[in-house]
C-alpha positions as CSV (number, residue, x, y, z in Angstrom):
1,M,0.0,0.0,0.0
2,S,1.1,3.5,-0.6
3,E,1.3,6.0,2.2
4,K,-1.7,8.0,0.8
5,T,-4.1,5.1,1.0
6,K,-2.9,4.0,4.4
7,E,-5.6,4.0,7.1
8,P,-5.0,6.3,10.1
9,S,-3.9,4.7,13.3
10,K,-6.0,4.5,16.4
11,G,-4.2,7.4,18.0
12,E,-5.0,9.7,15.1
13,S,-8.7,8.7,14.9
14,E,-9.1,9.4,18.7
15,K,-7.6,12.8,18.2
16,E,-10.0,13.5,15.4
17,E,-13.0,12.4,17.6
18,K,-11.9,14.7,20.4
19,E,-11.6,17.6,18.0
20,E,-15.0,16.9,16.6
21,S,-16.6,16.7,20.1
22,A,-14.7,19.9,21.1
23,E,-16.2,21.7,18.0
24,K,-19.7,20.6,19.0
25,G,-19.2,22.0,22.5
26,R,-19.3,18.7,24.4
27,K,-16.9,18.1,27.3
28,E,-15.0,14.9,27.8
29,P,-15.7,13.1,31.2
30,E,-12.2,13.9,32.4
31,E,-12.6,17.6,31.6
32,R,-15.8,17.9,33.8
33,E,-14.1,16.7,36.9
34,E,-11.1,19.1,36.6
35,K,-12.9,21.6,38.8
36,E,-11.0,22.6,41.9
37,I,-12.2,20.3,44.7
38,V,-12.5,22.1,48.1
39,E,-13.9,19.1,50.0
40,E,-14.5,15.5,49.2
41,R,-16.3,13.0,51.5
42,F,-17.3,9.3,51.1
43,Y,-20.6,8.2,52.6
44,K,-22.6,5.0,52.7
45,I,-26.2,6.4,52.6
46,P,-28.9,4.1,54.2
47,L,-32.0,4.1,52.1
48,R,-34.1,1.9,54.3
49,Q,-36.6,4.6,54.9
50,A,-37.7,4.3,51.3
51,W,-38.8,0.7,52.0
52,I,-41.5,2.0,54.3
53,S,-43.3,3.5,51.4
54,P,-45.8,1.8,49.1
55,V,-44.2,-0.4,46.4
56,K,-44.7,2.0,43.5
57,K,-43.2,5.0,45.4
58,R,-40.0,3.5,46.7
59,A,-37.4,4.6,44.2
60,P,-38.6,8.3,44.1
61,R,-38.5,8.3,47.9
62,A,-35.0,6.8,47.9
63,M,-33.9,9.7,45.8
64,R,-35.5,12.2,48.2
65,V,-33.8,10.4,51.2
66,L,-30.4,10.6,49.4
67,R,-30.9,14.3,48.6
68,G,-31.9,15.0,52.2
69,F,-28.9,13.1,53.5
70,V,-26.5,15.2,51.4
71,R,-28.2,18.4,52.3
72,R,-27.9,17.6,56.0
73,H,-24.3,16.5,55.9
74,M,-22.8,19.0,53.4
75,K,-25.0,22.0,54.5
76,V,-26.1,22.9,51.0
77,E,-29.6,23.7,49.6
78,D,-29.5,21.9,46.2
79,P,-27.0,19.2,45.6
80,V,-26.4,17.9,42.1
81,I,-26.9,14.1,41.8
82,S,-25.0,12.5,38.9
83,T,-26.7,10.2,36.5
84,D,-24.6,7.3,37.7
85,V,-26.1,7.5,41.2
86,S,-29.6,8.0,39.8
87,E,-29.2,4.9,37.6
88,R,-27.9,2.9,40.5
89,V,-31.0,3.7,42.6
90,W,-33.4,3.0,39.6
91,R,-31.5,-0.1,38.3
92,R,-34.0,-2.6,39.6
93,G,-37.0,-0.5,39.0
94,I,-39.4,1.6,41.1
95,E,-40.2,-1.3,43.4
96,K,-36.8,-2.4,44.6
97,P,-34.3,0.4,45.2
98,P,-31.0,-0.6,47.0
99,R,-31.0,-0.7,50.8
100,S,-27.9,1.6,50.8
101,V,-25.6,3.2,48.3
102,R,-21.9,4.3,48.6
103,V,-21.3,7.7,47.2
104,R,-18.5,10.3,46.9
105,V,-19.7,13.9,47.6
106,V,-17.6,16.7,46.2
107,K,-17.8,20.4,46.9
108,D,-16.0,22.7,44.5
109,K,-14.7,26.2,45.1
110,E,-18.0,27.7,43.9
111,G,-19.9,25.9,46.6
112,I,-21.6,23.5,44.2
113,V,-22.0,20.0,45.7
114,T,-22.0,17.0,43.4
115,V,-22.8,13.4,44.3
116,Y,-21.0,10.6,42.4
117,L,-20.9,6.9,42.9
118,A,-17.9,5.7,45.0
119,D,-15.6,3.5,43.0
């Protein structure tokens, strides 16, 4: 094969994809977490209060319990809950949320609190 018809290597195609996503205004996952972290805490949040509710209201109540826990412990009005945490609570449907969930709570220099799944 001549050099002109040669296919680009994986490294080159990844660079092109990043450039395209940058043009469209999307951020890479690594770029989102580059905010300056002021405080980071790990919690195992018990969601057993959600199991007191009727079967069809458990997952929404589990989300309210989680949000209330973060508000109480981080002293913030409106925490941002990542989609990973939400998907973890809703994974088994509305009837069977988890009994507890491990999370990483991050407060940045602007005072915004974000809840991520603990790895």
